[in-house]
C-alpha positions in Angstrom: 0.0 0.0 0.0 1.4 3.3 -1.0 1.5 6.1 1.5 0.0 9.2 0.0 2.2 12.2 -0.3 1.2 15.1 1.8 2.1 18.7 0.8 4.3 20.7 3.1 2.2 23.4 4.8 2.6 26.7 3.1 5.0 29.0 4.9 3.3 32.0 6.5 4.3 35.2 4.6 6.7 37.2 6.7 5.2 40.6 7.5 7.4 43.4 6.2 8.7 46.0 8.7 8.1 49.6 7.9 11.7 49.9 6.8 11.6 46.8 4.6 8.4 48.1 2.8 10.0 51.5 2.3 13.1 50.0 0.8 11.1 47.7 -1.5 8.9 50.5 -2.8 11.9 52.7 -3.5 13.6 49.9 -5.5 10.3 49.4 -7.5 9.8 52.9 -8.6 11.5 56.3 -8.8 8.4 58.6 -8.3 10.1 61.5 -10.1 9.8 59.4 -13.3 6.1 58.8 -12.8 4.5 62.2 -12.9 2.0 60.8 -15.5 0.6 58.5 -12.9 -0.3 61.6 -10.8 -1.9 63.2 -13.8 -3.9 60.0 -14.3 -5.1 60.0 -10.7 -6.3 63.5 -11.3 -8.2 62.5 -14.4 -9.9 59.6 -12.7 -10.5 61.2 -9.3 -9.5 60.5 -5.7 -10.8 56.9 -5.6 -8.2 55.9 -8.2 -5.3 56.9 -5.9 -3.6 53.6 -4.7 -2.3 53.3 -1.2 1.4 53.1 -2.2 1.1 56.5 -3.8 -1.1 58.0 -1.1 1.2 57.0 1.8 4.6 56.9 0.2 5.4 57.9 -3.4 3.6 61.3 -3.2 6.2 62.5 -0.7 8.8 62.6 -3.5 6.7 65.3 -5.1 6.4 67.3 -1.9 2.9 65.9 -1.2 1.4 64.5 2.0 -2.1 63.2 2.5 -3.9 65.6 4.8 -5.2 64.4 8.2 -8.7 64.7 9.5 -7.9 67.1 12.4 -7.8 64.4 15.1 -4.1 63.6 14.6 -2.5 60.3 15.5 -4.9 59.5 18.3 -7.8 59.4 15.8 -6.2 56.7 13.7 -4.3 53.5 14.2 -0.9 52.0 13.6 0.9 55.3 14.5 -0.9 57.4 11.9 -4.1 59.4 11.9 -6.8 59.1 9.3 -6.4 60.6 5.9 -8.9 62.8 4.1 -9.3 63.3 0.4 -7.2 66.4 0.6 -3.4 67.0 0.2 -0.7 69.2 1.5 2.1 70.3 -0.9 5.4 72.0 -0.2 7.1 74.4 -2.7 10.8 74.3 -2.2 12.6 77.7 -2.3 16.4 77.1 -2.4 18.1 79.5 0.1 14.7 81.1 0.6 15.3 83.4 -2.3 12.1 83.9 -4.3 11.0 86.4 -6.9 7.7 88.3 -6.5 6.4 86.3 -9.5 7.1 83.1 -7.6 5.4 84.2 -4.4 2.5 85.5 -6.3 2.1 82.2 -8.1 2.1 80.3 -4.7 -0.4 82.8 -3.3 -2.8 82.3 -6.3 -2.5 78.5 -5.8 -3.4 78.9 -2.2 -6.3 81.3 -2.9 -7.7 79.3 -5.8 -7.0 75.7 -4.8 -6.0 75.7 -1.1 -8.8 77.5 0.8 -6.6 80.7 0.9 -4.2 79.1 3.5 -0.4 78.5 3.5 2.4 78.1 5.9 6.0 79.2 5.7 8.1 76.3 7.0 11.3 75.9 9.1 13.1 75.0 5.8 12.2 78.2 3.9 9.6 76.3 1.9 5.9 77.3 1.6 3.3 74.6 2.3 -0.2 74.6 0.8 -3.2 72.8 2.2 -6.6 71.5 1.1 -5.5 70.6 -2.4 -7.7 68.0 -4.2 -6.1 65.3 -6.4 -7.6 67.2 -9.4 -5.6 70.3 -8.5 -2.3 68.6 -7.7 -1.0 68.6 -11.3 -2.0 72.2 -11.7 0.0 73.1 -8.5 3.1 71.1 -9.7 3.0 72.6 -13.2 2.4 76.1 -11.9 5.5 75.8 -9.7 7.5 74.5 -12.7 6.3 77.5 -14.8 7.9 80.0 -12.4 11.1 78.1 -11.8 10.2 76.3 -8.6 9.5 72.7 -7.8 8.0 70.5 -5.1 10.5 67.7 -5.8 12.5 66.9 -2.8 10.3 68.8 -0.3 9.5 65.5 1.3 10.6 61.9 1.1 13.9 60.1 1.5 15.8 62.6 -0.5 17.8 65.9 -0.2 15.3 68.4 1.1 15.2 72.1 0.3 18.7 73.5 0.6 18.6 76.4 3.1 20.8 79.5 3.6 20.8 83.0 4.9 17.9 85.1 3.5 20.1 88.2 3.6 22.8 86.6 1.4 24.4 89.3 -0.7 22.9 92.0 1.5 24.1 91.5 5.0 26.7 94.1 5.9 28.8 91.7 8.0 28.5 88.4 6.0 31.8 86.7 5.2 30.6 85.8 1.7 27.4 85.7 -0.3 26.9 81.9 -0.2 23.6 81.9 -2.1 25.1 81.0 -5.5 26.8 78.0 -3.8 23.6 77.0 -2.1 21.7 77.1 -5.4 24.5 75.2 -7.2 24.3 72.5 -4.5 20.5 72.4 -4.8 20.9 71.9 -8.6 23.4 69.1 -8.0 21.6 66.9 -5.4 18.0 68.1 -5.0 15.6 66.4 -7.4 18.5 64.5 -8.9 17.4 60.9 -9.6 20.9 59.7 -8.6 19.8 60.5 -5.0 16.1 59.6 -5.1 16.8 56.6 -2.9 18.5 57.7 0.3 18.0 55.9 3.6 16.0 58.9 5.0 15.5 62.6 4.6 18.7 64.6 4.1 19.1 68.3 5.1 21.7 70.7 3.8 22.5 74.3 4.6 25.1 76.7 3.3 25.7 80.1 4.9 28.0 83.0 4.9 25.9 84.7 7.6 27.8 85.7 10.9 24.6 84.7 12.9 24.4 81.2 11.4 20.8 82.0 10.8 20.0 78.8 8.9 20.8 76.7 12.0 23.9 74.7 10.7 24.1 73.0 14.0 21.1 70.8 13.2 21.6 69.9 9.5 23.0 66.7 8.0 25.5 68.8 6.1 26.3 72.4 6.9 28.8 74.6 5.2 29.7 77.7 7.3 31.9 80.4 5.9 35.2 80.9 7.5 38.2 83.1 6.8 41.7 81.7 6.3 44.2 84.5 5.6 42.8 86.4 2.6 40.6 83.6 1.5 37.0 82.8 2.5 36.1 79.2 2.3 33.9 76.9 4.4 34.0 74.6 7.4 31.9 71.4 7.0 29.7 70.0 9.7 27.9 66.7 9.5 25.3 64.6 11.3 23.0 67.3 12.9 19.4 66.6 13.5 16.5 66.8 16.0 13.5 64.4 16.2 13.4 62.3 19.4 17.2 61.9 19.6 18.7 65.3 18.9 22.4 65.6 17.9 24.6 68.6 17.2 26.4 68.4 13.9 30.1 67.4 14.2 32.7 69.6 12.6 35.2 67.9 10.4 38.9 69.0 10.3 38.7 70.4 6.8 38.8 73.8 5.0 36.7 73.7 1.9 37.7 76.0 -0.9 34.6 77.4 -2.6 35.3 75.6 -5.9 35.4 72.3 -3.9 32.2 72.7 -2.1 29.8 71.1 -4.6 32.0 68.0 -4.9 32.3 67.7 -1.1 28.5 67.9 -0.6 27.9 65.3 -3.4 30.5 63.0 -1.8 28.9 63.2 1.6 25.5 62.5 0.1 27.0 59.5 -1.6 28.4 58.3 1.7 24.9 58.5 3.2 23.3 56.7 0.3 25.7 53.8 0.7 24.9 53.1 4.4 22.9 49.9 4.2 22.9 49.6 8.0 20.9 52.8 8.2 18.2 51.3 6.1 17.2 48.7 8.7 15.0 51.0 10.8 13.1 54.1 9.8 13.6 55.5 13.3 17.4 55.2 13.1 18.1 56.1 9.5 19.5 59.6 9.6 23.1 60.4 9.1 23.6 61.3 12.8 23.2 57.6 13.7 26.6 56.8 12.2 27.9 58.8 15.2 25.3 57.9 17.7 24.9 54.2 17.1 27.6 52.9 14.7 30.7 54.2 16.3 31.8 56.6 13.6 34.0 59.5 14.6 34.8 62.8 12.9 38.2 61.3 11.9 36.7 58.2 10.3 34.1 60.3 8.4 36.8 62.6 7.1 38.9 59.6 6.0 35.9 58.1 4.1 35.1 61.5 2.6 38.7 62.0 1.5 38.7 58.7 -0.3 35.9 59.8 -2.5 37.5 63.1 -3.6 40.0 63.7 -6.4 41.7 66.5 -4.4 43.3 66.7 -1.0 41.3 68.5 1.7 43.2 71.2 3.7 43.1 71.1 7.5 40.3 73.1 9.0 40.4 76.5 10.8 38.4 77.7 13.8 34.8 78.7 13.2 33.5 82.1 14.3 30.7 80.6 16.3 28.0 83.2 17.0 26.4 84.0 20.3 23.0 82.6 21.0 21.0 85.5 19.6 17.8 85.8 17.6 18.7 84.6 14.1 15.5 85.7 12.3 16.6 88.9 10.7 13.2 90.4 11.7 12.9 94.2 11.7 14.4 96.9 9.5 18.1 96.5 8.6 20.4 98.6 6.4 22.0 96.6 3.6 25.6 96.7 2.4 24.1 98.5 -0.6 24.0 102.2 0.4 20.5 103.6 0.7 18.7 100.2 0.7 17.1 98.3 3.6 15.7 94.8 4.2 12.4 94.6 6.0 11.8 91.4 7.9 8.2 90.6 8.9 7.7 88.4 11.9 4.9 85.9 10.9 3.4 84.2 13.9 3.8 80.4 13.3 4.4 81.0 9.6 0.7 81.1 8.9 -0.4 83.3 6.0 -3.2 83.5 3.5 -2.9 83.3 -0.2 -4.2 86.8 -0.6 -1.5 88.1 1.8 1.2 86.4 -0.3 -0.2 88.1 -3.4 -0.2 91.4 -1.6 3.4 91.0 -0.4 4.5 90.2 -4.0 2.8 93.3 -5.3 4.4 95.4 -2.5 7.8 94.0 -3.4 7.3 94.9 -7.0 6.0 98.4 -6.4 8.3 99.6 -3.6 11.3 97.3 -3.6 13.3 95.1 -5.9 10.7 92.4 -6.7 12.0 89.8 -4.3 10.6 88.1 -1.2 12.9 85.9 0.9 11.7 83.2 3.4 13.5 82.3 6.7 13.9 79.1 8.7 12.0 80.9 11.5 8.8 80.9 9.5 9.1 84.5 8.5 9.7 86.5 5.3 11.9 89.5 4.3 11.4 92.1 1.6 14.9 93.2 0.5 16.2 96.1 -1.5 13.7 98.7 -0.1 15.0 102.2 -1.0 15.1 104.5 2.0 12.5 106.8 0.4 10.0 103.8 0.3 10.7 102.5 3.8 7.8 104.0 5.7 5.4 103.1 2.9 6.5 99.5 3.0 6.1 99.3 6.8 2.6 100.9 6.6 1.5 98.6 3.8 2.8 95.5 5.6 0.8 96.5 8.7 -2.3 96.9 6.5 -1.8 93.5 5.0 -1.6 92.0 8.5 2.1 91.6 9.3 4.2 92.7 12.2 7.7 94.0 11.7 8.5 94.9 15.3 6.9 92.1 17.3 7.2 91.5 21.0 9.8 89.0 22.1 7.0 86.5 22.7 5.7 87.0 19.2 9.1 87.1 17.5 10.3 83.9 19.2 7.3 81.7 18.6 7.6 78.7 16.2 5.0 76.0 15.7 4.7 72.9 13.6 1.6 71.9 11.6 -0.1 70.0 14.4 -3.3 68.0 14.3 -5.0 70.6 12.1 -3.5 68.8 9.1 -0.7 66.3 10.3 -1.5 62.6 10.9 1.4 62.2 13.2 0.6 65.0 15.6 -0.7 64.5 19.1 -1.8 68.1 19.7 -3.1 71.1 17.9 -0.2 73.6 17.7 -0.7 76.8 15.7 -3.9 78.0 17.3 -2.5 77.1 20.7 0.8 79.0 20.1 -1.1 82.1 18.9 -3.3 82.0 22.0 -0.2 81.4 24.3 1.6 84.4 22.7 -1.4 86.7 23.4 -1.6 85.4 26.9 2.0 86.0 27.7 2.0 89.5 26.1 -0.9 90.5 28.3 0.6 88.9 31.5 4.2 90.2 31.1 4.1 93.2 28.8 7.5 94.5 27.9 9.4 91.3 28.7 12.9 92.5 28.0 14.9 89.4 26.9 15.0 87.5 23.7 12.9 84.4 24.1 12.2 81.4 21.9 9.1 79.4 22.6 8.8 76.4 20.2 5.7 74.3 20.0 5.8 70.8 18.5 2.9 68.5 18.2 4.7 65.2 18.6 8.2 63.8 19.4 9.4 64.3 15.8 10.3 67.9 16.7 9.2 69.6 13.5 8.6 72.6 15.7 12.3 72.3 16.9 11.5 72.4 20.6 15.0 71.0 21.5 16.7 74.3 20.5 14.3 76.7 22.2 14.5 78.5 25.5 11.2 77.0 26.2 10.2 73.9 24.2 6.7 72.5 24.5 6.1 68.9 23.2 2.5 67.8 22.6 1.1 65.0 24.8 -2.3 63.9 25.9 -3.5 63.8 29.5 -6.9 62.5 30.8 -8.6 65.4 32.4 -12.2 65.5 33.5 -12.8 62.1 31.9 -11.4 62.8 28.5 -8.1 63.0 26.7 -6.9 66.6 26.5 -4.1 68.4 24.8 -1.2 68.8 27.2 2.5 69.8 27.0 5.8 68.5 28.3 8.3 71.2 29.1 11.9 71.3 27.9 14.0 74.3 29.1 17.3 75.9 28.2 17.9 74.9 24.6 20.5 77.0 22.7 22.6 77.1 19.6 25.9 79.0 19.0 28.7 79.3 21.5 26.7 77.6 24.2 24.9 75.0 22.0 22.9 72.4 23.9 19.5 70.9 23.8 16.7 71.8 26.1 16.4 69.7 29.2 13.1 67.8 29.8 12.2 68.8 33.4 9.5 66.1 33.8 6.6 68.5 34.1 3.4 68.3 32.1 0.2 70.3 32.2 -2.9 70.8 30.0 -3.0 73.7 27.6 -5.1 76.0 29.8 -2.4 75.9 32.5 0.6 76.6 30.3 0.4 80.4 30.7 0.2 80.1 34.5 3.3 77.9 34.6 5.3 80.2 32.2 4.3 83.4 33.9 5.6 82.2 37.3 8.7 80.8 35.7 9.5 84.0 33.8 8.7 86.3 36.7 11.0 84.3 38.9 13.7 84.8 36.3 13.1 88.6 36.2 13.2 88.8 39.9 16.3 86.7 40.6 18.6 87.1 37.6 22.0 88.6 37.9 22.9 91.7 36.0 22.9 90.9 32.2 22.0 87.2 32.9 20.0 85.8 30.0 17.3 83.3 30.3 19.4 80.4 29.0 22.2 80.9 31.5 19.6 81.3 34.3 18.1 77.9 33.4 21.6 76.4 33.3 22.2 77.5 36.9 19.2 75.5 38.1 18.4 71.8 38.5 15.5 70.1 36.8 13.9 69.8 40.2 14.2 73.5 40.8 12.7 74.4 37.4 9.9 71.9 37.8 9.0 73.3 41.2 8.7 76.8 39.7 6.4 75.5 36.9 4.3 73.7 39.5 4.0 76.6 41.8 0.5 78.0 41.6 -0.5 75.4 39.1 -2.4 72.3 40.2 -0.8 69.4 38.4 -3.3 67.3 36.5 -3.2 63.7 37.6 -2.7 61.2 34.8 -5.5 58.7 35.1 -5.0 55.1 34.2 
């Protein structure tokens, strides 16, 4: 009798990790070569958009699906629910835009995005409420004025940032904007670099204030003088998110004509790191130093091996003091008789009509340029002295503040639950309310102050580098989950660079002004002469700072 053959049980399919799925999708398609697929989605309507595009490939075109307003807690699997609408970022290399470009973005916002836009912390402008039918129009409109959304999101080189006063600042070491633009042309939107392990951020600056935050970019070129020559120092591995890391300076002096090749080589080094592709949460360049044992010396050795020229030893950086880096206000330019006017835009939130009006203002009374900053603001440069008061008056009429209070000027906020599917809390409305509260409670506060609001641990609101960083949480209060905030204090960049310390204090939104008022009045009442807030924080323990926050504020118990 023959024993019947039995089939081996089918092996259970192995579930892909998030990183494995991302790597597979990148190998299967370069989204930059598939614009026609987006056009076809637009022709067929939202129901035709497939999940791989909705949640992944769109990012290469600067597009995110827009959340439903509930954020991550309203969804599952670490993401909130998507709506039929999209967000789209327009990249602006070095933040240098023409009035025509700003007007085009404003019209897109007005006509297709419910008249809403946000200036981002990478000098881009983000639109909201786009339908799939309007997405090709937005992309093609940006192309028509010399801009692009390519690389504004995704595992690619993001918008290359720089000083918005490049070529104008009286004390800059060099106008680095031509170099920033050359680097953007080399690596941003370049299909050779469409498949990086994760996002990759680059800044190039000749600004003495380091206004583009080189301390927290993956690559930062900062101008430095060696004898009669101005070249660049190179810093690598900066970043924030839930494990912040200050960029490490390499022992190299980069001649200006070497800079593009150096940046390309570093980008290639990042692209080659297969170990960084194993986890989406540990995929940034900084993890070579934080997790994989790399040192500045090893990085420089690998970099040197990729270059056809020998790098010179580095020289000391002129590291700036920890000062406001926003270029807000009125500043004389190096060009006699001309001024730059920096508007302080609370949280970066603008309307499309405001953008159009600013573009018209720049055309009529200045040089036809508008420049964006990494502090979510904008600048109108090249204003003749004779037009200065007119520009200031018109900006006020449009709805913008040039001489804001320190609370207003130092506020930054990420997108939050209003549109973001990763956010835990609403941010922009909260930050606006908080600024108004603090202005009323402590009018005339006389110290520079940065208050950064971020809706989740990813730190898009950059809370780690603020004097006062607020990270969104949820606490159960009166039987329901309520927006709340974890306090991190004493962040700084520049000569005393260090990340804000989490002081283990949380409270619901309504209590934040009480906590901050007592904290700041304690500072004003006990500071030494000329002692700034950051050094006052540094002189106190976490327990002492937490006690000040708690004083007069009943802590909300966290219910199980």
